[in-house]
C-alpha positions as CSV (number, residue, x, y, z in Angstrom):
1,X,104.0,110.6,79.8
2,X,105.3,108.7,82.9
3,X,106.3,105.1,82.1
4,X,103.9,102.5,83.2
5,X,101.0,104.9,83.9
6,X,98.6,105.4,81.1
7,X,95.4,107.5,81.5
8,X,93.1,107.3,78.5
9,X,91.2,110.3,77.1
10,X,92.0,113.4,79.1
11,X,94.8,115.4,77.6
12,X,94.8,117.9,80.5
13,X,95.6,115.0,82.9
14,X,98.4,113.8,80.6
15,X,99.9,117.3,80.5
16,X,99.6,117.6,84.3
17,X,101.2,114.3,84.7
18,X,104.1,115.3,82.5
19,X,104.6,118.5,84.5
20,X,105.2,116.6,87.7
21,X,108.8,116.0,88.8
22,X,109.7,112.3,89.0
23,X,110.2,112.5,92.8
24,X,106.8,114.0,93.4
25,X,105.2,111.5,91.0
26,X,106.7,108.5,92.9
27,X,105.7,110.0,96.3
28,X,102.0,110.1,95.2
29,X,102.2,106.7,93.5
30,X,103.5,105.2,96.8
31,X,100.8,106.9,98.8
32,X,98.1,105.7,96.4
33,X,99.4,102.1,96.4
34,X,99.6,102.0,100.2
35,X,96.0,103.3,100.5
36,X,94.7,100.9,97.9
37,X,96.4,97.9,99.5
38,X,94.5,98.3,102.8
39,X,91.2,96.9,101.6
40,X,93.0,94.0,99.9
41,X,94.8,93.1,103.1
42,X,91.4,93.2,105.0
43,X,89.7,91.1,102.3
44,X,92.5,88.5,102.4
45,X,92.4,88.2,106.2
46,X,88.7,87.6,106.0
47,X,89.1,84.9,103.3
48,X,91.7,83.1,105.5
49,X,89.7,83.2,108.7
50,X,87.9,79.8,108.4
51,X,91.3,78.1,107.6
52,X,93.4,79.7,110.2
53,X,93.1,78.0,113.6
54,X,95.7,80.0,115.6
55,X,95.4,83.4,113.9
56,X,99.1,83.6,113.0
57,X,98.5,83.3,109.3
58,X,95.8,86.0,109.4
59,X,97.9,88.4,111.4
60,X,100.9,87.8,109.0
61,X,99.0,89.3,106.0
62,X,100.4,92.7,105.3
63,X,101.4,95.1,102.5
64,X,104.7,96.7,101.8
65,X,105.5,99.5,99.3
66,X,109.0,99.6,98.0
67,X,110.8,101.9,95.5
68,X,113.8,100.5,93.7
69,X,116.4,103.3,93.3
70,X,118.1,101.8,90.3
71,X,115.2,102.4,87.9
72,X,112.8,104.1,90.3
73,X,110.2,101.3,90.0
74,X,107.5,101.5,92.7
75,X,106.2,98.1,93.8
76,X,103.5,97.0,96.3
77,X,103.5,93.5,97.6
78,X,100.7,92.0,99.6
79,X,100.9,88.6,101.3
80,X,102.0,86.7,104.4
81,X,105.2,87.7,106.1
82,X,107.5,84.7,106.5
83,X,108.6,85.2,110.1
84,X,105.0,85.2,111.4
85,X,103.7,82.4,109.2
86,X,106.6,80.3,107.8
87,X,104.4,77.5,106.6
88,X,101.8,79.6,104.8
89,X,102.9,78.5,101.4
90,X,102.1,74.9,102.2
91,X,98.5,75.7,103.1
92,X,98.0,78.1,100.2
93,X,99.5,76.1,97.4
94,X,99.3,72.5,98.7
95,X,102.0,69.9,99.2
96,X,102.8,66.2,99.1
97,X,102.7,64.0,102.2
98,X,105.9,61.9,102.5
99,X,106.5,59.0,104.8
100,X,109.9,57.4,105.7
101,X,112.4,60.2,104.8
102,X,112.6,62.6,101.9
103,X,111.9,62.2,98.2
104,X,114.1,62.9,95.2
105,X,113.0,66.1,93.6
106,X,114.4,67.5,90.3
107,X,117.3,65.1,90.2
108,X,118.7,65.9,93.6
109,X,117.9,64.6,97.0
110,X,116.7,67.0,99.7
111,X,118.6,67.0,103.0
112,X,117.1,65.1,105.9
113,X,118.0,65.2,109.6
114,X,118.8,61.5,109.5
115,X,121.1,60.9,106.5
116,X,120.3,57.2,106.4
117,X,116.7,58.1,105.3
118,X,117.6,60.6,102.6
119,X,115.8,59.8,99.3
120,X,114.0,56.8,100.7
121,X,110.6,58.5,101.3
122,X,107.4,57.5,99.6
123,X,104.6,59.9,98.8
124,X,101.5,58.7,100.7
125,X,99.1,61.5,99.8
126,X,98.6,65.0,98.8
127,X,97.2,68.1,100.6
128,X,95.2,70.3,98.3
129,X,96.0,74.0,98.5
130,X,93.4,76.5,99.7
131,X,94.2,79.3,97.3
132,X,92.5,81.9,99.5
133,X,95.0,84.6,98.8
134,X,94.9,84.2,95.1
135,X,91.1,84.2,95.1
136,X,91.0,87.3,97.2
137,X,93.4,89.1,94.9
138,X,91.4,88.0,91.8
139,X,88.1,89.3,93.3
140,X,89.6,92.7,94.2
141,X,91.8,93.3,91.3
142,X,89.5,95.5,89.1
143,X,88.3,97.5,92.1
144,X,91.9,98.1,93.2
145,X,93.0,99.3,89.7
146,X,90.0,101.7,89.5
147,X,90.7,103.0,93.0
148,X,94.4,103.4,92.3
149,X,93.7,105.4,89.1
150,X,91.2,107.7,91.0
151,X,93.6,108.3,93.9
152,X,96.5,109.1,91.5
153,X,94.3,111.4,89.5
154,X,93.2,113.4,92.5
155,X,96.8,113.6,93.9
156,X,98.2,114.6,90.5
157,X,95.6,117.4,90.2
158,X,96.4,118.7,93.7
159,X,100.1,118.6,93.2
160,X,99.9,120.4,89.8
161,X,97.8,123.1,91.4
162,X,100.4,123.5,94.1
163,X,103.2,123.7,91.6
164,X,101.4,126.3,89.5
165,X,100.6,128.4,92.6
166,X,104.2,128.2,93.6
167,X,105.4,129.3,90.1
168,X,103.0,132.3,90.1
169,X,104.2,133.6,93.5
């Protein structure tokens, strides 16, 4: 059985999965992840719409599938791209409002443009995070896992049929 992917119940599927070469398995997993990430990206963009005044945050939401060659782990990340929306994390997670310089954090002082004001700031309020991306992921998680399993199952069956036809010829 391929590490990390467990299909319960069907022994024929397990056998078919074990027949696949690793390279082919990763190719189909990448394809399935990319297809399954599209509805999540769309859902996240719709959740953000009321909070995004310029549209930059909404446009920055994207997915990326990456394969690590060291251990051949396939990973799909979905979220805001930093270059398009560099302050997204402040709106998503929330932050403190500081007046009069910077504040000491974790025993060290953050750098300020004016060094005379370093460490002399006071917290005057707090901005609550929206949490739209996390909420969108939580609401789509089960649907995505089901869809990913279905897509992998279909592609594994197709690939095994191709491999068997190739071996017969």
